[in-house]
Each structure stands twice: as structure tokens, then as C-alpha cells.
C-alpha positions in Angstrom: 64.9 150.7 133.9 67.7 148.7 135.1 69.8 150.7 137.5 73.0 150.6 135.5 71.0 152.1 132.7 69.4 154.6 135.1 73.0 155.7 136.1 74.0 155.6 132.5 71.4 158.0 131.5 72.2 160.3 134.4 75.9 160.3 133.5 74.7 161.5 130.0 72.4 164.0 131.0 75.4 165.6 133.0 78.3 165.3 130.3 76.9 164.8 127.2 73.0 165.7 126.6 72.5 169.1 128.3 68.7 168.8 128.6 67.1 165.6 128.3 63.8 163.1 128.8 64.6 159.8 130.0 61.5 157.6 131.1 60.3 159.3 134.6 64.0 160.9 135.4 64.9 164.2 134.1 62.8 166.5 131.8 64.7 169.7 132.6 64.0 173.0 130.3 61.3 171.4 128.2 58.6 171.5 130.4 55.8 173.9 130.1 56.3 176.7 132.0 54.9 176.5 135.2 53.2 178.9 137.4 52.8 179.3 140.9 49.2 178.4 142.6 48.1 178.2 146.2 48.5 174.4 146.7 45.3 172.3 147.3 45.9 170.8 150.7 44.4 167.1 149.7 47.4 167.5 146.7 49.7 168.1 149.3 48.7 165.4 151.2 49.0 162.9 148.2 52.1 164.2 147.5 53.5 164.2 150.6 52.4 160.4 151.0 54.0 159.5 148.0 57.3 160.8 149.0 57.0 159.1 152.5 56.4 155.9 150.6 59.4 156.3 148.5 61.9 157.3 151.5 60.2 154.4 153.6 61.0 152.1 150.6 57.6 151.3 150.2 57.6 151.2 146.1 54.4 149.2 145.8 52.4 151.6 148.1 53.9 154.5 146.2 52.7 152.9 142.7 49.3 152.3 144.3 48.7 156.2 144.3 49.2 156.3 140.4 47.1 156.1 137.5 47.2 152.8 135.5 49.5 154.3 133.0 52.0 155.7 135.8 51.8 152.1 137.3 52.5 150.3 134.2 55.5 152.9 133.2 57.1 152.1 136.6 56.3 148.4 136.8 58.9 145.5 137.4 60.6 147.4 139.8 61.6 150.3 138.0 60.5 152.8 140.5 62.4 151.2 143.0 65.9 150.8 141.1 65.2 154.9 140.0 64.9 156.1 143.3 67.5 153.9 144.8 70.1 154.9 142.0 69.9 158.6 142.8 72.1 158.6 145.8 74.7 156.3 144.3 75.0 158.9 141.5 74.5 162.2 143.0 76.0 161.5 147.0 73.8 161.1 149.9 70.5 163.2 150.2 70.8 166.2 152.6 67.3 167.4 152.6 63.7 167.3 151.1 62.2 170.6 151.3 58.2 171.0 152.1 56.0 170.6 149.0 54.8 174.0 146.9 52.2 174.2 144.3 52.2 174.8 140.7 50.1 174.7 137.8 51.7 173.0 134.3 49.2 173.6 131.3 46.2 173.5 133.8 47.4 170.4 135.7 48.2 170.8 139.3 51.6 169.8 140.4 53.3 169.4 143.9 57.2 170.2 143.9 59.7 169.2 146.8 63.1 169.8 146.3 65.6 167.1 147.0 69.2 168.2 147.9 71.7 165.8 147.1 75.4 166.0 147.7 76.3 166.5 144.5 73.2 168.5 142.9 69.7 169.2 143.7 66.6 167.8 142.0 63.0 168.9 142.0 60.6 166.1 142.5 57.0 167.0 140.4 53.9 165.3 141.2 51.2 165.6 139.0 48.0 165.3 141.0 44.4 164.2 138.7 41.0 165.2 139.6 40.6 162.1 141.3 43.2 162.1 143.5 45.6 159.8 141.6 49.4 160.7 140.4 49.5 161.0 136.9 53.0 161.9 136.4 56.1 162.0 138.4 59.4 163.6 137.2 62.5 164.3 138.4 64.1 167.2 137.2 67.4 169.5 137.9 66.3 172.3 140.6 65.9 175.6 138.9 64.8 177.4 141.8 67.4 179.6 144.0 69.8 182.3 142.9 72.2 181.8 140.1 75.4 180.2 140.9 77.4 182.1 143.5 80.9 183.7 142.2 83.9 181.2 143.8 86.1 183.4 145.8 88.9 185.0 144.3 92.1 183.5 144.6 95.5 184.7 144.6 99.4 183.2 145.0 102.5 185.1 144.2 102.0 184.2 140.7 98.6 185.5 139.7 95.4 186.9 141.0 91.7 186.4 140.1 88.7 189.2 139.6 85.3 189.0 138.4 84.9 189.5 134.8 81.4 189.4 133.5 80.5 188.3 129.9 77.7 190.1 128.4 75.4 192.7 129.9 72.4 193.6 131.5 70.1 190.8 132.9 71.6 188.5 130.7 75.2 188.8 131.9 77.0 185.7 132.7 79.4 185.8 135.7 83.0 185.0 135.1 86.5 184.8 136.7 89.7 186.2 134.8 92.7 184.5 136.2 95.7 186.9 135.5 99.3 186.7 136.0 101.2 189.4 138.2 103.0 191.5 136.2 102.5 194.3 133.3 102.3 191.8 130.6 100.6 191.6 128.1 99.8 187.7 128.7 98.7 185.2 126.3 95.2 184.2 127.4 92.7 181.3 126.8 88.6 181.3 127.0 87.7 178.3 128.4 84.1 176.2 126.9 82.3 174.0 128.5 81.0 170.7 128.1 77.4 169.6 127.6 74.9 170.4 130.7 74.4 173.7 133.1 78.0 174.1 134.1 79.1 176.5 136.3 82.4 178.5 135.4 84.5 176.2 137.0 82.6 173.1 134.9 82.1 171.2 138.4 81.4 167.9 138.2 80.5 166.3 141.6 83.9 167.2 143.7 86.1 167.7 140.2 86.6 171.3 139.3 88.6 171.0 136.0 87.9 174.4 134.5 89.5 176.0 137.9 92.3 173.3 137.8 93.1 174.6 134.4 92.8 178.2 135.1 95.0 178.2 138.3 97.4 176.0 136.9 98.2 178.3 133.9 98.0 181.1 135.9 101.3 180.0 137.5 102.9 179.7 134.1 102.2 183.1 132.9 98.8 182.6 130.8 95.6 184.3 131.9 92.2 182.2 131.7 89.0 183.2 131.4 86.2 181.1 132.9 82.7 181.8 133.1 79.4 180.4 134.3 77.3 178.6 131.5 74.4 180.5 130.1 72.1 176.9 130.9 73.4 177.3 134.3 73.3 181.0 135.1 70.0 181.8 133.1 67.6 178.4 132.5 64.7 180.7 132.2 66.2 181.2 128.7 65.4 177.9 127.6 62.3 177.5 128.7 60.1 177.7 125.6 62.2 174.4 124.6 63.6 175.9 121.2 67.1 176.6 121.0 70.1 175.2 119.2 73.6 175.1 120.4 74.6 178.7 119.3 72.2 179.7 121.7 73.3 177.9 124.4 77.2 177.6 123.7 78.5 179.1 121.1 77.3 182.9 120.8 78.5 183.1 124.4 82.0 182.1 123.7 82.4 184.2 120.9 81.3 187.2 123.1 83.7 186.0 125.9 86.8 185.8 123.2 86.2 189.7 122.2 85.9 190.7 125.6 89.0 189.3 126.9 90.8 190.6 123.5 90.2 194.2 124.5 91.1 193.7 128.4 94.0 195.5 129.8 97.2 193.3 130.2 96.2 190.4 127.7 98.0 190.5 124.0 95.0 190.5 121.5 96.8 188.5 119.2 97.6 185.6 121.7 94.0 184.8 122.8 93.3 181.3 122.5 90.0 179.1 123.2 90.2 175.8 124.8 86.8 173.5 124.5 85.9 170.5 126.3 83.6 167.8 125.1 80.8 169.7 123.5 83.1 172.5 123.7 85.6 171.4 122.1 83.2 170.0 119.2 82.1 173.6 118.7 85.2 175.0 118.8 85.9 175.2 115.0 82.5 176.9 114.8 83.5 179.6 117.4 86.9 180.0 115.6 85.0 180.7 112.2 83.0 183.6 114.1 86.0 184.9 116.1 88.7 184.5 113.3 91.3 186.5 115.4 91.8 183.7 117.6 95.3 182.5 117.9 94.7 178.9 118.0 92.3 176.1 119.5 92.6 173.6 122.2 90.3 170.8 122.0 89.9 168.5 125.0 88.2 165.4 124.5 86.6 166.6 121.3 83.9 164.3 119.5 84.3 163.7 115.9 81.4 162.0 115.0 77.6 163.0 115.3 76.4 163.5 118.7 73.4 161.2 118.6 75.6 158.3 117.7 77.9 159.0 120.7 74.6 159.0 123.2 73.8 155.7 122.1 77.5 154.3 122.4 77.9 155.6 125.6 74.6 154.0 126.9 75.3 150.8 125.8 79.0 151.0 127.1 77.7 151.5 130.6 75.1 149.0 130.3 78.0 146.4 129.3 80.2 147.6 132.2 79.4 144.6 134.6 79.4 142.1 131.5 75.4 141.6 131.2 72.9 143.6 129.6 69.5 142.6 130.9 66.2 142.6 128.5 65.1 145.8 130.0 68.5 147.8 129.6 68.6 146.4 125.7 64.8 147.6 125.4 66.0 151.1 126.4 69.1 151.1 124.4 67.0 149.9 121.2 64.6 152.6 122.1 67.1 155.5 122.0 68.9 154.1 119.1 65.6 154.3 117.3 65.8 157.8 118.4 69.2 158.6 117.1 68.3 156.9 113.7 65.9 159.4 113.5 67.8 162.2 113.7 68.8 162.1 110.2 65.3 162.6 109.0 64.1 165.3 111.5 61.7 168.1 111.0 61.4 171.2 113.6 58.0 170.3 114.1 59.2 167.2 116.2 57.7 167.8 119.6 60.7 167.4 122.0 59.0 164.7 123.9 59.6 162.6 121.0 63.3 163.4 120.2 66.6 161.8 121.4 67.3 163.4 125.3 64.2 165.4 124.9 66.2 168.1 122.9 64.3 170.5 120.7 64.7 169.5 117.0 65.9 172.4 116.0 69.3 171.2 118.0 69.6 168.2 116.6 69.3 169.5 113.1 72.0 172.2 113.4 74.3 169.6 115.0 73.5 166.9 112.4 74.4 169.6 109.5 77.6 170.1 111.6 81.0 168.3 111.0 83.6 169.7 113.4 86.3 167.7 111.5 85.3 169.3 108.3 85.0 173.0 109.5 88.1 172.9 111.5 89.9 171.9 107.9 88.9 175.2 106.5 90.5 177.1 109.5 94.2 178.6 109.5 94.5 178.9 113.1 97.1 176.1 115.0 95.3 173.2 116.9 96.1 170.7 120.0 93.9 168.0 120.7 94.3 166.1 123.9 92.7 163.1 124.5 92.5 160.7 127.5 93.1 157.2 127.0 90.4 155.5 129.5 87.6 158.6 128.2 84.2 156.5 127.4 82.8 159.3 126.0 84.8 160.5 123.6 86.4 157.7 122.5 90.5 157.1 121.0 88.7 154.9 118.3 85.7 156.5 117.7 86.9 160.2 117.8 90.5 160.8 118.2 91.5 158.3 115.6 89.6 160.1 113.2 90.8 163.5 114.0 94.1 162.0 113.8 93.3 160.1 110.4 92.2 163.8 108.7 95.1 166.0 110.2 97.9 163.4 110.0 101.0 165.2 108.9 99.7 168.5 109.0 102.1 170.9 110.8 99.3 173.0 111.9 97.6 170.1 114.3 99.6 168.7 117.4 98.2 165.7 118.9 98.6 164.6 122.8 97.2 161.0 123.7 97.5 160.5 127.8 96.5 156.7 128.4 95.5 157.1 132.1 93.0 159.9 132.0 89.6 159.8 131.8 87.1 162.4 130.2 87.6 165.1 132.6 91.7 164.8 131.8 91.9 163.1 135.4 94.2 160.0 136.1 92.9 156.8 137.0 93.1 153.1 136.8 90.5 150.5 135.0 87.8 150.9 133.2 86.0 154.2 133.5 82.3 154.9 134.6 80.5 157.6 135.7 80.9 156.7 139.4 84.6 157.9 138.9 83.3 161.6 138.6 82.3 161.3 142.0 85.6 161.2 143.4 87.8 163.9 143.6 90.8 164.5 141.4 92.6 166.9 139.5 93.2 167.9 135.9 96.7 166.0 135.0 99.8 167.8 134.9 100.5 166.9 131.6 97.4 168.3 130.0 98.6 171.4 131.7 101.9 171.1 130.2 100.4 170.5 126.8 98.5 173.7 126.9 101.2 175.9 128.5 103.5 174.7 125.9 101.1 175.2 123.0 100.4 178.7 124.3 103.5 179.7 125.4 103.5 181.5 128.8 104.8 184.8 130.2 104.4 188.5 128.5 
């Protein structure tokens, strides 16, 4: 796999593919449940030697420790390209934890957590009875506590407080940004894009939802943001059988209901703002939360998600003007899986589906058209699009929304040529490396939202 394509798949995993399975990269919550086990010292030694080889750049030596199948899968420099691409995309590596033992479907697995600047990954190494490495996977680390609540911020114009969404063991941590004064205030519920996001929708050094919450709070608009279920409770998805409702929609509906009942909030002026996948699902959320005052769709996909995924991979592979044979083979393989979504049945294992998502997930999205559902709603809608967004594009998505609702007084459009997928300004063609540079949601987007919602009590 070419390094460009490795980075492309990583970018899609964080912003479009919620959980995915690329060759020897990430298989997140779709792996069989692991059981803690006392690790065989020899297995630990083998795993340690393998990781030592990778860190020292001895990729051929590392491959020799694997089975013939693993050697074939990672031949032609693929292992080197993958390993060297990680710090480019995820920031410099900060630590490598001691190996620990697990058992996955009866197979001994030793795991080390690799902490990078932007994310922590678990390096999982399956060791066969002959002492050879039969599997090597890098997965987002699921260890540790739920995401820590950010410290509340206060200013002359707003304050913040914890606002949990849900009850009991499955509660999601949330933050309510509330303007100072008696109210009642208009309010916005923020709904994440794809991926296991915290309440700030943290992507590298960027915090788009925090930017929006604080800027709107300054303008007299309350904002609720909360940790996504796949971030706060990843074990809830361990069965590998879930839909976008389980992951996104149900919690958004619950958050709207809770916010409408909160003190100092005007229940008739509660809006929902979705970003990326959250924007795509906003019309469905509104169907189930009909009392919403309106929808704000930030970078809203209008096409089937499986088509967008392939387009993204192709775009990123072409960024340097050259698509190698290995890249093209990976693109073609992904396109085949995307085409198969049209005839997908529920019994197809996740390992055989696009991005490793459950078949039920794809079937649900396959039969969902956000533009058609939005046409059945009565609430006003604001669509905001960045002109440099390569993940949700002007021509492929924003234009479709515009064509469907052109002349409809209920729907407003705002296109900002300099903005990327995160609504942050930049120059030139956008790519995943841009997300590793700190920025802030553009003031023009805040203006759009504040004007649409109307600030103050």
C-alpha cells in the first residue's frame, strides 16, 4: 500500500469511516472480544522483537518473523510504508507501552499501546503455535477511562457546566455553554461527524465544536456538545452489529429532548447543527424530534456514503499527480466493495464489507436519502459549505442540495470558498495533513449560524 493511500485511509477513518478495516491498518470495534490472559513469556519476547525491528527500521527482519501469508500481505515495502506513515499522519510517537497478553478467538495476542501526538493506537500481534506472527493490526486504543471532561470556560458573556446526556452506565458526558442572564435563550445541539469523537469534535489540534460553542455563547446562544457514544462507550459496539441510529441518531434525539427541558432555554428555539455525517443524519433526527426549530447542516453529504468514500481515496491518491499501480489496485478493491453495498445482505461479515462496517450499517444508509427526507420537513434549514472541502464537495454534494431546494424560502445556503471540511480557512488543495495544523472555525460560519438562530433572550 502506497504511503499516500495509507494516509488517505487514515483520514477517511477519522472523518468518514466510523470503524473500518484496511489491510493491516485499523480494525476497531469489529474484532472478536478479547479476554485478558497471562501472556506466555515467549510470545512477549516475539512481539517485543517484532516491534523493536519496526522501530529500528529493520522491516525485512520484522517480516521474517511472520507467517508466509503475512509476509505476502505486507511485501513490496508495504510494512515500511505503513509504519513510516503513522507519525506523519498522527504526530510524533511519544511512548510504547510494555506488551500485555490477550486471547482473541483462542489465539494468543500480545498488545502494546503506541501513543502518538494526536491519538493512541494498540499494536496487536497474533502469535501462532509455531512462534510465527500470523497477524498484525493497529487499532485505536480502547483502553483507559472515558474521555475527560474539558475544564469549564467562562467569560463575561457565558459560562459552562456539565450537562450529561442519558442515564446510568451509558451516560454521555456533555457541556452546556450558557449565556449569562435570565434567558430564555435560543440553543443549538451539536452532532458529530463520523469517528469516535469527544464533545469538542477534536481532530488533531483542532476543536471545531468548542470553537462554535464559545463563539455562539458570546452572541447569546446556548450550545450543547457531548461525547459521542463510540468514544465514551466503545464496548457498546463490540458485537459489531449496529446502525447509525445506535451510533449517532438516538443520542442526538435524546440530547434535543433534554436541552428543551433545561432551565433558561427557550424550548421553541432549539436548533440542531450537524457536521459531516451528523449533517447527513440531521433530517432523520428532525423526523424523530419534530419540535426542533431548525437544522444547520455543516458540510452535509448529499450522496451515498459508500460513493463518497471511494471518491475520497481517489482524490488523495491523485494529490501528487501520480497514482501508482498498488494505489490503483487498492482503489479498485474499495470500489468493488462500494458497489456491493447495493446488493448487501445482513449476513455478510464485516470483514468483507466496505471499511469493515457492519452490513446492517450499510444497508441502513443505503436506503436513506438525506435530501429526500429534508424535503418532507417543515423546519427552516441552513446549509454551510467550505469551498476547499474534498470530503464533502461543492460539485458532488452542495450542488445537489442547492438543486433540490433552489427557490425554497425555507432553505438558506452559505458557501465559503477558502474553508475546508472543518470550516477552517486555508489555501490550495486541501488534504489530511491540513488537519494536523491548528486553526479555528471561521468567523463567517459563526455569523451564518448566529444570524440563522437569532441570538439573545
